[in-house]
N, C-alpha and C positions, 0 to 999 in steps of 0.2 A: 622175557626170560630172566632178566636180572631181578625183577621183583619177586618172581617165584623162588629163585635161589635164596634171596634174603629171608623170605617167609620160612622156607625149609630150615635155614640155618638158625633162625630164632626158635623154631619149634624144637629142634635138636638141643639147643642150649637150655631151654626150659625143661625138657625131659631129663637132661643130665643133672640139672640143679635139683629136680624132684627126687631123682634116685639118690643123690648124695645126701639130701635132707632126710629121706626116709630110712636109708640103710647105713648112714654114716654113724660115727660114734656119738653116743648120747651123753649129755652132761647136765648137771643140775646146779642151781645157784649155791653159793657157799652157805653152809648151815642146814641144807636140806638133805634128807636121807637119799641114798642112791636109788635109781630106778630099779624096779623089780619086774621079772618076767613071771607071770602066773602059770601054774600047772596044777593038776589034781593033787600032786604030792605036797604042795605048800599052801593049799587053800586055807588051812587053819591059821597059818601065819598072816595071811592077808586079812582075814576076819579080825584077828587080834589088833593088827595095825589100824584097821579101819575104825574099830570101836575105841581106840585109845584116846583120841581127842574129841570129846563130845561137844565142846563149844565151837569147834571149827566147822566150816562148810565142807561137806564131803560129797563128792560126785564120783560115780562109777560109770565109765564109758566102755561099752563092749562093742567091738567091731568084728564083723565077720567077713572073711575073704570071699564069700559067695553071695 
């Protein structure tokens, strides 16, 4: 019974850390532009920022909740 309680406590702790990491405040290193949330309204702004530095490695990662 004690082993089961420890396993459940560890799982709850990991879940809480995950929630804080994913939905907590985001920050960027000094000198980097702030993070942006994309929408249809500002897609042109994203394309301009993406094309700005042609010498740098650029990666787009699209995640879907489904």
